C-alpha positions as CSV (number, residue, x, y, z in Angstrom):
1,M,6.9,-12.5,-19.0
2,P,7.0,-15.3,-21.7
3,R,3.8,-15.9,-23.6
4,A,2.3,-19.3,-23.5
5,S,0.2,-21.0,-26.2
6,R,-3.4,-21.6,-25.5
7,P,-6.1,-23.7,-27.1
8,I,-8.2,-21.7,-29.6
9,T,-11.5,-23.0,-31.1
10,F,-12.6,-21.5,-34.4
11,T,-14.5,-22.5,-37.5
12,C,-12.4,-23.1,-40.6
13,S,-13.4,-20.9,-43.5
14,W,-12.5,-23.6,-46.0
15,C,-14.0,-26.8,-44.6
16,Y,-16.5,-25.2,-42.1
17,K,-15.4,-27.5,-39.3
18,D,-15.0,-26.4,-35.7
19,V,-11.3,-26.8,-34.9
20,T,-9.3,-26.5,-31.6
21,E,-5.6,-25.9,-32.0
22,E,-2.8,-24.7,-29.7
23,R,-1.9,-21.2,-30.8
24,M,0.0,-18.3,-29.5
25,P,-1.9,-15.1,-28.7
26,G,-2.9,-13.2,-31.7
27,P,-5.6,-12.9,-34.4
28,T,-7.9,-15.9,-34.8
29,P,-6.8,-18.0,-37.8
30,A,-9.1,-18.4,-40.8
31,Y,-8.1,-21.9,-41.8
32,C,-7.2,-25.1,-40.0
33,L,-3.7,-26.6,-40.6
34,V,-5.1,-29.2,-42.9
35,C,-6.8,-26.7,-45.2
36,R,-4.3,-23.8,-45.0
37,D,-2.1,-24.9,-48.0
38,E,-5.0,-25.8,-50.2
39,A,-6.7,-22.5,-49.5
40,R,-3.5,-20.6,-50.2
41,R,-3.0,-22.4,-53.5
42,S,-6.6,-21.7,-54.6
43,T,-6.3,-18.0,-53.6
44,E,-3.0,-17.6,-55.5
45,A,-4.3,-19.4,-58.6
46,G,-7.3,-17.0,-58.7
47,R,-5.0,-14.0,-58.2
48,A,-2.7,-15.2,-61.0
49,K,-5.7,-15.8,-63.3
50,R,-7.0,-12.2,-62.8
51,Y,-3.5,-10.9,-63.4
52,R,-3.2,-12.8,-66.7
53,E,-6.6,-11.5,-67.8
54,R,-5.5,-8.0,-67.0
55,Q,-2.3,-8.4,-68.9
56,A,-4.1,-9.9,-71.9
57,E,-6.5,-6.9,-71.9
58,Q,-3.5,-4.5,-71.8
59,D,-1.7,-6.3,-74.7
60,T,-4.7,-5.9,-77.0
61,R,-4.7,-2.1,-76.8
62,N,-3.0,-0.2,-79.6
63,W,0.2,1.7,-78.9
64,W,-1.5,5.1,-79.1
65,D,-4.0,4.0,-76.4
66,K,-1.3,3.2,-73.9
67,P,-0.3,5.9,-71.4
68,R,2.9,7.7,-72.4
69,P,5.8,8.0,-69.9
70,G,7.1,11.3,-68.5
71,R,5.5,14.6,-67.9
72,P,2.7,15.9,-70.2
73,R,3.7,18.5,-72.7
74,K,2.7,22.1,-72.2
75,G,0.0,23.1,-74.7
């Protein structure tokens, strides 16, 4: 039996507007089509910023503070 699209009404998490869209059955979307790309860019920019901060923190450590590769030596 082929699935048919149906009208879904939800509140966009980005612009807080009630939106009705034709969607296939599945999870309720978080963003409307207008806000989806902007929300994705903002989320990815925040993720990249946190990654750069983490990398900068790791680069400031001394070489003896970094974890060594391989198995630990038997003492």
